[in-house]
PDBQT receptor file of N, H, CA, C and O in Angstrom, charges set to zero:
ATOM      1  N   MET A   1     142.543-102.782   5.317  1.00  0.00    +0.000 N 
ATOM      2  CA  MET A   1     142.722-104.074   5.974  1.00  0.00    +0.000 C 
ATOM      3  C   MET A   1     142.436-105.186   4.979  1.00  0.00    +0.000 C 
ATOM      4  O   MET A   1     141.459-105.117   4.233  1.00  0.00    +0.000 OA
ATOM      5  N   ASN A   2     143.273-106.200   4.963  1.00  0.00    +0.000 N 
ATOM      6  H   ASN A   2     144.066-106.256   5.569  1.00  0.00    +0.000 HD
ATOM      7  CA  ASN A   2     143.140-107.294   4.026  1.00  0.00    +0.000 C 
ATOM      8  C   ASN A   2     142.317-108.406   4.659  1.00  0.00    +0.000 C 
ATOM      9  O   ASN A   2     142.667-108.903   5.730  1.00  0.00    +0.000 OA
ATOM     10  N   SER A   3     141.216-108.804   4.003  1.00  0.00    +0.000 N 
ATOM     11  H   SER A   3     140.932-108.401   3.134  1.00  0.00    +0.000 HD
ATOM     12  CA  SER A   3     140.367-109.856   4.550  1.00  0.00    +0.000 C 
ATOM     13  C   SER A   3     140.699-111.215   3.953  1.00  0.00    +0.000 C 
ATOM     14  O   SER A   3     139.996-112.191   4.214  1.00  0.00    +0.000 OA
ATOM     15  N   ASP A   4     141.753-111.294   3.159  1.00  0.00    +0.000 N 
ATOM     16  H   ASP A   4     142.324-110.501   2.947  1.00  0.00    +0.000 HD
ATOM     17  CA  ASP A   4     142.202-112.544   2.562  1.00  0.00    +0.000 C 
ATOM     18  C   ASP A   4     142.588-113.515   3.677  1.00  0.00    +0.000 C 
ATOM     19  O   ASP A   4     143.421-113.174   4.518  1.00  0.00    +0.000 OA
ATOM     20  N   PRO A   5     141.997-114.730   3.706  1.00  0.00    +0.000 N 
ATOM     21  CA  PRO A   5     142.310-115.680   4.769  1.00  0.00    +0.000 C 
ATOM     22  C   PRO A   5     143.790-116.065   4.823  1.00  0.00    +0.000 C 
ATOM     23  O   PRO A   5     144.287-116.451   5.882  1.00  0.00    +0.000 OA
ATOM     24  N   ALA A   6     144.490-115.966   3.710  1.00  0.00    +0.000 N 
ATOM     25  H   ALA A   6     144.087-115.653   2.850  1.00  0.00    +0.000 HD
ATOM     26  CA  ALA A   6     145.912-116.299   3.693  1.00  0.00    +0.000 C 
ATOM     27  C   ALA A   6     146.719-115.317   4.538  1.00  0.00    +0.000 C 
ATOM     28  O   ALA A   6     147.817-115.642   4.991  1.00  0.00    +0.000 OA
ATOM     29  N   HIS A   7     146.174-114.108   4.753  1.00  0.00    +0.000 N 
ATOM     30  H   HIS A   7     145.283-113.844   4.385  1.00  0.00    +0.000 HD
ATOM     31  CA  HIS A   7     146.873-113.097   5.540  1.00  0.00    +0.000 C 
ATOM     32  C   HIS A   7     146.420-113.065   6.999  1.00  0.00    +0.000 C 
ATOM     33  O   HIS A   7     146.961-112.304   7.802  1.00  0.00    +0.000 OA
ATOM     34  N   LYS A   8     145.439-113.882   7.337  1.00  0.00    +0.000 N 
ATOM     35  H   LYS A   8     145.000-114.500   6.685  1.00  0.00    +0.000 HD
ATOM     36  CA  LYS A   8     144.962-113.950   8.724  1.00  0.00    +0.000 C 
ATOM     37  C   LYS A   8     146.065-114.588   9.575  1.00  0.00    +0.000 C 
ATOM     38  O   LYS A   8     146.595-115.636   9.206  1.00  0.00    +0.000 OA
ATOM     39  N   PRO A   9     146.412-113.978  10.696  1.00  0.00    +0.000 N 
ATOM     40  CA  PRO A   9     147.445-114.572  11.554  1.00  0.00    +0.000 C 
ATOM     41  C   PRO A   9     147.058-115.981  12.008  1.00  0.00    +0.000 C 
ATOM     42  O   PRO A   9     145.904-116.233  12.356  1.00  0.00    +0.000 OA
ATOM     43  N   LEU A  10     148.020-116.882  12.002  1.00  0.00    +0.000 N 
ATOM     44  H   LEU A  10     148.957-116.677  11.720  1.00  0.00    +0.000 HD
ATOM     45  CA  LEU A  10     147.770-118.236  12.491  1.00  0.00    +0.000 C 
ATOM     46  C   LEU A  10     147.430-118.192  13.969  1.00  0.00    +0.000 C 
ATOM     47  O   LEU A  10     148.013-117.418  14.728  1.00  0.00    +0.000 OA
ATOM     48  N   ASP A  11     146.487-119.023  14.371  1.00  0.00    +0.000 N 
ATOM     49  H   ASP A  11     146.013-119.652  13.755  1.00  0.00    +0.000 HD
ATOM     50  CA  ASP A  11     146.108-119.107  15.776  1.00  0.00    +0.000 C 
ATOM     51  C   ASP A  11     147.212-119.763  16.587  1.00  0.00    +0.000 C 
ATOM     52  O   ASP A  11     147.968-120.590  16.077  1.00  0.00    +0.000 OA
ATOM     53  N   SER A  12     147.293-119.396  17.820  1.00  0.00    +0.000 N 
ATOM     54  H   SER A  12     146.679-118.724  18.234  1.00  0.00    +0.000 HD
ATOM     55  CA  SER A  12     148.263-119.976  18.737  1.00  0.00    +0.000 C 
ATOM     56  C   SER A  12     147.968-121.459  18.941  1.00  0.00    +0.000 C 
ATOM     57  O   SER A  12     146.803-121.849  19.020  1.00  0.00    +0.000 OA
ATOM     58  N   PRO A  13     149.007-122.289  19.029  1.00  0.00    +0.000 N 
ATOM     59  CA  PRO A  13     148.798-123.714  19.290  1.00  0.00    +0.000 C 
ATOM     60  C   PRO A  13     148.589-124.016  20.774  1.00  0.00    +0.000 C 
ATOM     61  O   PRO A  13     148.518-125.181  21.165  1.00  0.00    +0.000 OA
ATOM     62  N   CYS A  14     148.493-122.984  21.593  1.00  0.00    +0.000 N 
ATOM     63  H   CYS A  14     148.551-122.038  21.275  1.00  0.00    +0.000 HD
ATOM     64  CA  CYS A  14     148.337-123.163  23.031  1.00  0.00    +0.000 C 
ATOM     65  C   CYS A  14     147.135-124.064  23.321  1.00  0.00    +0.000 C 
ATOM     66  O   CYS A  14     146.058-123.888  22.752  1.00  0.00    +0.000 OA
ATOM     67  N   ARG A  15     147.340-125.034  24.219  1.00  0.00    +0.000 N 
ATOM     68  H   ARG A  15     148.215-125.178  24.682  1.00  0.00    +0.000 HD
ATOM     69  CA  ARG A  15     146.285-125.986  24.593  1.00  0.00    +0.000 C 
ATOM     70  C   ARG A  15     145.811-125.757  26.026  1.00  0.00    +0.000 C 
ATOM     71  O   ARG A  15     145.065-126.564  26.580  1.00  0.00    +0.000 OA
ATOM     72  N   ARG A  16     146.249-124.660  26.612  1.00  0.00    +0.000 N 
ATOM     73  H   ARG A  16     146.856-124.004  26.162  1.00  0.00    +0.000 HD
ATOM     74  CA  ARG A  16     145.901-124.298  27.995  1.00  0.00    +0.000 C 
ATOM     75  C   ARG A  16     146.331-125.381  28.979  1.00  0.00    +0.000 C 
ATOM     76  O   ARG A  16     145.678-125.616  29.995  1.00  0.00    +0.000 OA
ATOM     77  N   GLN A  17     147.448-126.034  28.651  1.00  0.00    +0.000 N 
ATOM     78  H   GLN A  17     147.978-125.843  27.825  1.00  0.00    +0.000 HD
ATOM     79  CA  GLN A  17     148.047-127.031  29.540  1.00  0.00    +0.000 C 
ATOM     80  C   GLN A  17     149.488-126.603  29.790  1.00  0.00    +0.000 C 
ATOM     81  O   GLN A  17     150.415-127.408  29.692  1.00  0.00    +0.000 OA
ATOM     82  N   CYS A  18     149.660-125.337  30.110  1.00  0.00    +0.000 N 
ATOM     83  H   CYS A  18     148.908-124.683  30.190  1.00  0.00    +0.000 HD
ATOM     84  CA  CYS A  18     150.986-124.729  30.192  1.00  0.00    +0.000 C 
ATOM     85  C   CYS A  18     151.769-125.216  31.403  1.00  0.00    +0.000 C 
ATOM     86  O   CYS A  18     151.335-125.080  32.546  1.00  0.00    +0.000 OA
ATOM     87  N   CYS A  19     152.913-125.779  31.122  1.00  0.00    +0.000 N 
ATOM     88  H   CYS A  19     153.265-125.890  30.193  1.00  0.00    +0.000 HD
ATOM     89  CA  CYS A  19     153.854-126.193  32.144  1.00  0.00    +0.000 C 
ATOM     90  C   CYS A  19     155.178-126.423  31.438  1.00  0.00    +0.000 C 
ATOM     91  O   CYS A  19     155.259-127.238  30.519  1.00  0.00    +0.000 OA
ATOM     92  N   LEU A  20     156.212-125.714  31.857  1.00  0.00    +0.000 N 
ATOM     93  H   LEU A  20     156.146-125.052  32.604  1.00  0.00    +0.000 HD
ATOM     94  CA  LEU A  20     157.512-125.854  31.208  1.00  0.00    +0.000 C 
ATOM     95  C   LEU A  20     158.318-126.971  31.864  1.00  0.00    +0.000 C 
ATOM     96  O   LEU A  20     158.322-127.127  33.085  1.00  0.00    +0.000 OA
ATOM     97  N   ASP A  21     159.000-127.743  31.018  1.00  0.00    +0.000 N 
ATOM     98  H   ASP A  21     158.996-127.616  30.026  1.00  0.00    +0.000 HD
ATOM     99  CA  ASP A  21     159.879-128.794  31.542  1.00  0.00    +0.000 C 
ATOM    100  C   ASP A  21     161.263-128.224  31.813  1.00  0.00    +0.000 C 
ATOM    101  O   ASP A  21     161.455-127.010  31.749  1.00  0.00    +0.000 OA
ATOM    102  N   GLU A  22     162.222-129.078  32.110  1.00  0.00    +0.000 N 
ATOM    103  H   GLU A  22     162.066-130.065  32.162  1.00  0.00    +0.000 HD
ATOM    104  CA  GLU A  22     163.574-128.639  32.437  1.00  0.00    +0.000 C 
ATOM    105  C   GLU A  22     164.314-128.003  31.258  1.00  0.00    +0.000 C 
ATOM    106  O   GLU A  22     165.355-127.371  31.441  1.00  0.00    +0.000 OA
ATOM    107  N   HIS A  23     163.771-128.174  30.047  1.00  0.00    +0.000 N 
ATOM    108  H   HIS A  23     162.926-128.687  29.898  1.00  0.00    +0.000 HD
ATOM    109  CA  HIS A  23     164.369-127.577  28.848  1.00  0.00    +0.000 C 
ATOM    110  C   HIS A  23     163.616-126.327  28.388  1.00  0.00    +0.000 C 
ATOM    111  O   HIS A  23     163.824-125.835  27.279  1.00  0.00    +0.000 OA
ATOM    112  N   GLU A  24     162.734-125.821  29.264  1.00  0.00    +0.000 N 
ATOM    113  H   GLU A  24     162.566-126.221  30.165  1.00  0.00    +0.000 HD
ATOM    114  CA  GLU A  24     161.887-124.661  28.960  1.00  0.00    +0.000 C 
ATOM    115  C   GLU A  24     161.002-124.906  27.738  1.00  0.00    +0.000 C 
ATOM    116  O   GLU A  24     160.801-124.018  26.909  1.00  0.00    +0.000 OA
ATOM    117  N   GLN A  25     160.477-126.131  27.644  1.00  0.00    +0.000 N 
ATOM    118  H   GLN A  25     160.640-126.853  28.317  1.00  0.00    +0.000 HD
ATOM    119  CA  GLN A  25     159.529-126.498  26.596  1.00  0.00    +0.000 C 
ATOM    120  C   GLN A  25     158.178-126.760  27.249  1.00  0.00    +0.000 C 
ATOM    121  O   GLN A  25     158.090-127.440  28.272  1.00  0.00    +0.000 OA
ATOM    122  N   CYS A  26     157.138-126.217  26.651  1.00  0.00    +0.000 N 
ATOM    123  H   CYS A  26     157.209-125.665  25.820  1.00  0.00    +0.000 HD
ATOM    124  CA  CYS A  26     155.796-126.385  27.191  1.00  0.00    +0.000 C 
ATOM    125  C   CYS A  26     155.329-127.827  26.989  1.00  0.00    +0.000 C 
ATOM    126  O   CYS A  26     155.418-128.364  25.885  1.00  0.00    +0.000 OA
ATOM    127  N   LEU A  27     154.839-128.442  28.045  1.00  0.00    +0.000 N 
ATOM    128  H   LEU A  27     154.767-128.006  28.942  1.00  0.00    +0.000 HD
ATOM    129  CA  LEU A  27     154.344-129.812  27.961  1.00  0.00    +0.000 C 
ATOM    130  C   LEU A  27     153.015-129.890  27.211  1.00  0.00    +0.000 C 
ATOM    131  O   LEU A  27     152.642-130.957  26.723  1.00  0.00    +0.000 OA
ATOM    132  N   GLY A  28     152.305-128.777  27.116  1.00  0.00    +0.000 N 
ATOM    133  H   GLY A  28     152.608-127.911  27.512  1.00  0.00    +0.000 HD
ATOM    134  CA  GLY A  28     151.016-128.762  26.424  1.00  0.00    +0.000 C 
ATOM    135  C   GLY A  28     151.141-128.612  24.917  1.00  0.00    +0.000 C 
ATOM    136  O   GLY A  28     150.605-129.423  24.161  1.00  0.00    +0.000 OA
ATOM    137  N   CYS A  29     151.852-127.568  24.476  1.00  0.00    +0.000 N 
ATOM    138  H   CYS A  29     152.287-126.909  25.090  1.00  0.00    +0.000 HD
ATOM    139  CA  CYS A  29     151.910-127.278  23.037  1.00  0.00    +0.000 C 
ATOM    140  C   CYS A  29     153.247-127.614  22.389  1.00  0.00    +0.000 C 
ATOM    141  O   CYS A  29     153.338-127.685  21.163  1.00  0.00    +0.000 OA
ATOM    142  N   GLY A  30     154.281-127.819  23.191  1.00  0.00    +0.000 N 
ATOM    143  H   GLY A  30     154.207-127.761  24.187  1.00  0.00    +0.000 HD
ATOM    144  CA  GLY A  30     155.584-128.177  22.641  1.00  0.00    +0.000 C 
ATOM    145  C   GLY A  30     156.494-127.015  22.296  1.00  0.00    +0.000 C 
ATOM    146  O   GLY A  30     157.645-127.220  21.911  1.00  0.00    +0.000 OA
ATOM    147  N   ARG A  31     155.986-125.784  22.430  1.00  0.00    +0.000 N 
ATOM    148  H   ARG A  31     155.051-125.617  22.742  1.00  0.00    +0.000 HD
ATOM    149  CA  ARG A  31     156.826-124.630  22.110  1.00  0.00    +0.000 C 
ATOM    150  C   ARG A  31     157.824-124.372  23.225  1.00  0.00    +0.000 C 
ATOM    151  O   ARG A  31     157.576-124.691  24.388  1.00  0.00    +0.000 OA
ATOM    152  N   THR A  32     158.957-123.789  22.851  1.00  0.00    +0.000 N 
ATOM    153  H   THR A  32     159.158-123.530  21.906  1.00  0.00    +0.000 HD
ATOM    154  CA  THR A  32     159.919-123.356  23.857  1.00  0.00    +0.000 C 
ATOM    155  C   THR A  32     159.429-122.037  24.451  1.00  0.00    +0.000 C 
ATOM    156  O   THR A  32     158.567-121.367  23.882  1.00  0.00    +0.000 OA
ATOM    157  N   LEU A  33     159.988-121.679  25.595  1.00  0.00    +0.000 N 
ATOM    158  H   LEU A  33     160.688-122.223  26.058  1.00  0.00    +0.000 HD
ATOM    159  CA  LEU A  33     159.627-120.403  26.209  1.00  0.00    +0.000 C 
ATOM    160  C   LEU A  33     159.892-119.259  25.239  1.00  0.00    +0.000 C 
ATOM    161  O   LEU A  33     159.072-118.350  25.115  1.00  0.00    +0.000 OA
ATOM    162  N   GLN A  34     161.026-119.294  24.553  1.00  0.00    +0.000 N 
ATOM    163  H   GLN A  34     161.693-120.033  24.654  1.00  0.00    +0.000 HD
ATOM    164  CA  GLN A  34     161.346-118.218  23.612  1.00  0.00    +0.000 C 
ATOM    165  C   GLN A  34     160.331-118.160  22.479  1.00  0.00    +0.000 C 
ATOM    166  O   GLN A  34     159.945-117.069  22.059  1.00  0.00    +0.000 OA
ATOM    167  N   GLU A  35     159.892-119.311  21.975  1.00  0.00    +0.000 N 
ATOM    168  H   GLU A  35     160.206-120.197  22.316  1.00  0.00    +0.000 HD
ATOM    169  CA  GLU A  35     158.884-119.326  20.904  1.00  0.00    +0.000 C 
ATOM    170  C   GLU A  35     157.557-118.760  21.395  1.00  0.00    +0.000 C 
ATOM    171  O   GLU A  35     156.867-118.061  20.652  1.00  0.00    +0.000 OA
ATOM    172  N   ILE A  36     157.200-119.055  22.626  1.00  0.00    +0.000 N 
ATOM    173  H   ILE A  36     157.761-119.623  23.229  1.00  0.00    +0.000 HD
ATOM    174  CA  ILE A  36     155.967-118.509  23.201  1.00  0.00    +0.000 C 
ATOM    175  C   ILE A  36     156.071-116.987  23.287  1.00  0.00    +0.000 C 
ATOM    176  O   ILE A  36     155.129-116.272  22.945  1.00  0.00    +0.000 OA
ATOM    177  N   LEU A  37     157.214-116.506  23.742  1.00  0.00    +0.000 N 
ATOM    178  H   LEU A  37     157.979-117.087  24.020  1.00  0.00    +0.000 HD
ATOM    179  CA  LEU A  37     157.425-115.061  23.865  1.00  0.00    +0.000 C 
ATOM    180  C   LEU A  37     157.446-114.382  22.494  1.00  0.00    +0.000 C 
ATOM    181  O   LEU A  37     156.981-113.250  22.360  1.00  0.00    +0.000 OA
ATOM    182  N   ASP A  38     157.975-115.055  21.482  1.00  0.00    +0.000 N 
ATOM    183  H   ASP A  38     158.352-115.974  21.590  1.00  0.00    +0.000 HD
ATOM    184  CA  ASP A  38     158.089-114.493  20.131  1.00  0.00    +0.000 C 
ATOM    185  C   ASP A  38     156.778-114.529  19.351  1.00  0.00    +0.000 C 
ATOM    186  O   ASP A  38     156.627-113.801  18.370  1.00  0.00    +0.000 OA
ATOM    187  N   TRP A  39     155.839-115.356  19.769  1.00  0.00    +0.000 N 
ATOM    188  H   TRP A  39     155.961-115.947  20.566  1.00  0.00    +0.000 HD
ATOM    189  CA  TRP A  39     154.631-115.628  18.982  1.00  0.00    +0.000 C 
ATOM    190  C   TRP A  39     153.880-114.364  18.559  1.00  0.00    +0.000 C 
ATOM    191  O   TRP A  39     153.511-114.237  17.391  1.00  0.00    +0.000 OA
ATOM    192  N   GLY A  40     153.650-113.452  19.457  1.00  0.00    +0.000 N 
ATOM    193  H   GLY A  40     153.949-113.555  20.406  1.00  0.00    +0.000 HD
ATOM    194  CA  GLY A  40     152.848-112.258  19.164  1.00  0.00    +0.000 C 
ATOM    195  C   GLY A  40     153.401-111.403  18.042  1.00  0.00    +0.000 C 
ATOM    196  O   GLY A  40     152.631-110.811  17.286  1.00  0.00    +0.000 OA
ATOM    197  N   ALA A  41     154.714-111.324  17.915  1.00  0.00    +0.000 N 
ATOM    198  H   ALA A  41     155.339-111.805  18.529  1.00  0.00    +0.000 HD
ATOM    199  CA  ALA A  41     155.340-110.493  16.882  1.00  0.00    +0.000 C 
ATOM    200  C   ALA A  41     155.710-111.288  15.635  1.00  0.00    +0.000 C 
ATOM    201  O   ALA A  41     156.156-110.707  14.646  1.00  0.00    +0.000 OA
ATOM    202  N   ALA A  42     155.532-112.605  15.668  1.00  0.00    +0.000 N 
ATOM    203  H   ALA A  42     155.169-113.076  16.472  1.00  0.00    +0.000 HD
ATOM    204  CA  ALA A  42     155.950-113.453  14.547  1.00  0.00    +0.000 C 
ATOM    205  C   ALA A  42     154.974-113.352  13.371  1.00  0.00    +0.000 C 
ATOM    206  O   ALA A  42     153.760-113.262  13.557  1.00  0.00    +0.000 OA
ATOM    207  N   ASP A  43     155.537-113.370  12.148  1.00  0.00    +0.000 N 
ATOM    208  H   ASP A  43     156.522-113.444  11.997  1.00  0.00    +0.000 HD
ATOM    209  CA  ASP A  43     154.677-113.418  10.972  1.00  0.00    +0.000 C 
ATOM    210  C   ASP A  43     154.227-114.872  10.760  1.00  0.00    +0.000 C 
ATOM    211  O   ASP A  43     154.696-115.773  11.455  1.00  0.00    +0.000 OA
ATOM    212  N   ASN A  44     153.328-115.095   9.813  1.00  0.00    +0.000 N 
ATOM    213  H   ASN A  44     152.947-114.362   9.249  1.00  0.00    +0.000 HD
ATOM    214  CA  ASN A  44     152.767-116.426   9.611  1.00  0.00    +0.000 C 
ATOM    215  C   ASN A  44     153.827-117.464   9.261  1.00  0.00    +0.000 C 
ATOM    216  O   ASN A  44     153.727-118.609   9.699  1.00  0.00    +0.000 OA
ATOM    217  N   GLU A  45     154.831-117.095   8.489  1.00  0.00    +0.000 N 
ATOM    218  H   GLU A  45     154.912-116.164   8.132  1.00  0.00    +0.000 HD
ATOM    219  CA  GLU A  45     155.884-118.046   8.133  1.00  0.00    +0.000 C 
ATOM    220  C   GLU A  45     156.624-118.502   9.390  1.00  0.00    +0.000 C 
ATOM    221  O   GLU A  45     156.860-119.696   9.570  1.00  0.00    +0.000 OA
ATOM    222  N   ARG A  46     156.987-117.566  10.252  1.00  0.00    +0.000 N 
ATOM    223  H   ARG A  46     156.795-116.595  10.105  1.00  0.00    +0.000 HD
ATOM    224  CA  ARG A  46     157.662-117.908  11.503  1.00  0.00    +0.000 C 
ATOM    225  C   ARG A  46     156.743-118.732  12.391  1.00  0.00    +0.000 C 
ATOM    226  O   ARG A  46     157.196-119.673  13.043  1.00  0.00    +0.000 OA
ATOM    227  N   ARG A  47     155.458-118.393  12.426  1.00  0.00    +0.000 N 
ATOM    228  H   ARG A  47     155.090-117.629  11.896  1.00  0.00    +0.000 HD
ATOM    229  CA  ARG A  47     154.504-119.159  13.224  1.00  0.00    +0.000 C 
ATOM    230  C   ARG A  47     154.393-120.601  12.727  1.00  0.00    +0.000 C 
ATOM    231  O   ARG A  47     154.303-121.534  13.525  1.00  0.00    +0.000 OA
ATOM    232  N   ARG A  48     154.399-120.774  11.415  1.00  0.00    +0.000 N 
ATOM    233  H   ARG A  48     154.472-120.017  10.767  1.00  0.00    +0.000 HD
ATOM    234  CA  ARG A  48     154.361-122.131  10.861  1.00  0.00    +0.000 C 
ATOM    235  C   ARG A  48     155.596-122.928  11.287  1.00  0.00    +0.000 C 
ATOM    236  O   ARG A  48     155.493-124.097  11.660  1.00  0.00    +0.000 OA
ATOM    237  N   LEU A  49     156.753-122.287  11.226  1.00  0.00    +0.000 N 
ATOM    238  H   LEU A  49     156.836-121.338  10.923  1.00  0.00    +0.000 HD
ATOM    239  CA  LEU A  49     157.989-122.955  11.639  1.00  0.00    +0.000 C 
ATOM    240  C   LEU A  49     157.956-123.326  13.122  1.00  0.00    +0.000 C 
ATOM    241  O   LEU A  49     158.385-124.413  13.508  1.00  0.00    +0.000 OA
ATOM    242  N   ILE A  50     157.447-122.419  13.944  1.00  0.00    +0.000 N 
ATOM    243  H   ILE A  50     157.099-121.536  13.631  1.00  0.00    +0.000 HD
ATOM    244  CA  ILE A  50     157.319-122.688  15.374  1.00  0.00    +0.000 C 
ATOM    245  C   ILE A  50     156.397-123.890  15.599  1.00  0.00    +0.000 C 
ATOM    246  O   ILE A  50     156.712-124.776  16.393  1.00  0.00    +0.000 OA
ATOM    247  N   CYS A  51     155.263-123.917  14.902  1.00  0.00    +0.000 N 
ATOM    248  H   CYS A  51     155.007-123.197  14.257  1.00  0.00    +0.000 HD
ATOM    249  CA  CYS A  51     154.303-125.018  15.063  1.00  0.00    +0.000 C 
ATOM    250  C   CYS A  51     154.908-126.347  14.628  1.00  0.00    +0.000 C 
ATOM    251  O   CYS A  51     154.700-127.367  15.285  1.00  0.00    +0.000 OA
ATOM    252  N   GLN A  52     155.647-126.344  13.535  1.00  0.00    +0.000 N 
ATOM    253  H   GLN A  52     155.816-125.516  13.002  1.00  0.00    +0.000 HD
ATOM    254  CA  GLN A  52     156.281-127.573  13.056  1.00  0.00    +0.000 C 
ATOM    255  C   GLN A  52     157.299-128.081  14.070  1.00  0.00    +0.000 C 
ATOM    256  O   GLN A  52     157.323-129.271  14.383  1.00  0.00    +0.000 OA
ATOM    257  N   ALA A  53     158.130-127.196  14.581  1.00  0.00    +0.000 N 
ATOM    258  H   ALA A  53     158.111-126.228  14.327  1.00  0.00    +0.000 HD
ATOM    259  CA  ALA A  53     159.139-127.589  15.561  1.00  0.00    +0.000 C 
ATOM    260  C   ALA A  53     158.474-128.089  16.851  1.00  0.00    +0.000 C 
ATOM    261  O   ALA A  53     158.918-129.070  17.446  1.00  0.00    +0.000 OA
ATOM    262  N   ALA A  54     157.418-127.409  17.268  1.00  0.00    +0.000 N 
ATOM    263  H   ALA A  54     157.058-126.612  16.784  1.00  0.00    +0.000 HD
ATOM    264  CA  ALA A  54     156.718-127.799  18.491  1.00  0.00    +0.000 C 
ATOM    265  C   ALA A  54     156.086-129.181  18.332  1.00  0.00    +0.000 C 
ATOM    266  O   ALA A  54     156.141-129.998  19.251  1.00  0.00    +0.000 OA
ATOM    267  N   GLU A  55     155.496-129.440  17.188  1.00  0.00    +0.000 N 
ATOM    268  H   GLU A  55     155.451-128.777  16.442  1.00  0.00    +0.000 HD
ATOM    269  CA  GLU A  55     154.877-130.743  16.929  1.00  0.00    +0.000 C 
ATOM    270  C   GLU A  55     155.930-131.853  16.969  1.00  0.00    +0.000 C 
ATOM    271  O   GLU A  55     155.678-132.935  17.499  1.00  0.00    +0.000 OA
ATOM    272  N   GLN A  56     157.098-131.581  16.411  1.00  0.00    +0.000 N 
ATOM    273  H   GLN A  56     157.303-130.701  15.981  1.00  0.00    +0.000 HD
ATOM    274  CA  GLN A  56     158.195-132.558  16.453  1.00  0.00    +0.000 C 
ATOM    275  C   GLN A  56     158.605-132.845  17.895  1.00  0.00    +0.000 C 
ATOM    276  O   GLN A  56     158.851-133.995  18.259  1.00  0.00    +0.000 OA
ATOM    277  N   ARG A  57     158.678-131.810  18.704  1.00  0.00    +0.000 N 
ATOM    278  H   ARG A  57     158.479-130.875  18.409  1.00  0.00    +0.000 HD
ATOM    279  CA  ARG A  57     159.047-132.002  20.114  1.00  0.00    +0.000 C 
ATOM    280  C   ARG A  57     158.020-132.860  20.842  1.00  0.00    +0.000 C 
ATOM    281  O   ARG A  57     158.381-133.728  21.637  1.00  0.00    +0.000 OA
ATOM    282  N   LEU A  58     156.744-132.616  20.571  1.00  0.00    +0.000 N 
ATOM    283  H   LEU A  58     156.451-131.910  19.925  1.00  0.00    +0.000 HD
ATOM    284  CA  LEU A  58     155.693-133.410  21.215  1.00  0.00    +0.000 C 
ATOM    285  C   LEU A  58     155.794-134.872  20.786  1.00  0.00    +0.000 C 
ATOM    286  O   LEU A  58     155.640-135.770  21.614  1.00  0.00    +0.000 OA
ATOM    287  N   LEU A  59     156.050-135.120  19.503  1.00  0.00    +0.000 N 
ATOM    288  H   LEU A  59     156.175-134.391  18.830  1.00  0.00    +0.000 HD
ATOM    289  CA  LEU A  59     156.195-136.496  19.019  1.00  0.00    +0.000 C 
ATOM    290  C   LEU A  59     157.397-137.172  19.671  1.00  0.00    +0.000 C 
ATOM    291  O   LEU A  59     157.315-138.330  20.080  1.00  0.00    +0.000 OA
ATOM    292  N   GLN A  60     158.509-136.453  19.768  1.00  0.00    +0.000 N 
ATOM    293  H   GLN A  60     158.576-135.512  19.436  1.00  0.00    +0.000 HD
ATOM    294  CA  GLN A  60     159.693-137.027  20.405  1.00  0.00    +0.000 C 
ATOM    295  C   GLN A  60     159.426-137.347  21.868  1.00  0.00    +0.000 C 
ATOM    296  O   GLN A  60     159.871-138.376  22.376  1.00  0.00    +0.000 OA
ATOM    297  N   ARG A  61     158.701-136.463  22.541  1.00  0.00    +0.000 N 
ATOM    298  H   ARG A  61     158.339-135.627  22.128  1.00  0.00    +0.000 HD
ATOM    299  CA  ARG A  61     158.373-136.690  23.960  1.00  0.00    +0.000 C 
ATOM    300  C   ARG A  61     157.539-137.963  24.102  1.00  0.00    +0.000 C 
ATOM    301  O   ARG A  61     157.785-138.770  24.999  1.00  0.00    +0.000 OA
ATOM    302  N   LYS A  62     156.550-138.145  23.215  1.00  0.00    +0.000 N 
ATOM    303  H   LYS A  62     156.351-137.490  22.487  1.00  0.00    +0.000 HD
ATOM    304  CA  LYS A  62     155.707-139.341  23.263  1.00  0.00    +0.000 C 
ATOM    305  C   LYS A  62     156.527-140.605  23.045  1.00  0.00    +0.000 C 
ATOM    306  O   LYS A  62     156.300-141.617  23.708  1.00  0.00    +0.000 OA
ATOM    307  N   GLN A  63     157.470-140.552  22.128  1.00  0.00    +0.000 N 
ATOM    308  H   GLN A  63     157.654-139.730  21.590  1.00  0.00    +0.000 HD
ATOM    309  CA  GLN A  63     158.290-141.722  21.823  1.00  0.00    +0.000 C 
ATOM    310  C   GLN A  63     159.201-142.092  22.985  1.00  0.00    +0.000 C 
ATOM    311  O   GLN A  63     159.529-143.266  23.160  1.00  0.00    +0.000 OA
ATOM    312  N   ARG A  64     159.608-141.125  23.771  1.00  0.00    +0.000 N 
ATOM    313  H   ARG A  64     159.342-140.172  23.629  1.00  0.00    +0.000 HD
ATOM    314  CA  ARG A  64     160.476-141.386  24.923  1.00  0.00    +0.000 C 
ATOM    315  C   ARG A  64     159.711-141.966  26.101  1.00  0.00    +0.000 C 
ATOM    316  O   ARG A  64     160.299-142.638  26.949  1.00  0.00    +0.000 OA
ATOM    317  N   HIS A  65     158.410-141.717  26.166  1.00  0.00    +0.000 N 
ATOM    318  H   HIS A  65     157.932-141.172  25.477  1.00  0.00    +0.000 HD
ATOM    319  CA  HIS A  65     157.622-142.131  27.345  1.00  0.00    +0.000 C 
ATOM    320  C   HIS A  65     156.712-143.272  27.025  1.00  0.00    +0.000 C 
ATOM    321  O   HIS A  65     155.983-143.743  27.898  1.00  0.00    +0.000 OA
TER     322      HIS A  65
C-alpha cells in the first residue's frame, strides 16, 4: 500500500446539502447525478476534473441568482 499523500484519493466535495435541480445537478456540491455516481470508481485526475466542473456550475448558479 502506498502512503504517499499524492496517491490518497481526493475527498468527496459533498456538503450534505443534497438536492438535485431540473438539470440533475446537486445544489450543494454542484456535481451532476452522473458525476456523483461515478465518484467512487474515479481516479484522482477524474475527481479533480469533476470538482473543477462542479465549482464552475456553483459559480454560474450564484451569478444567475
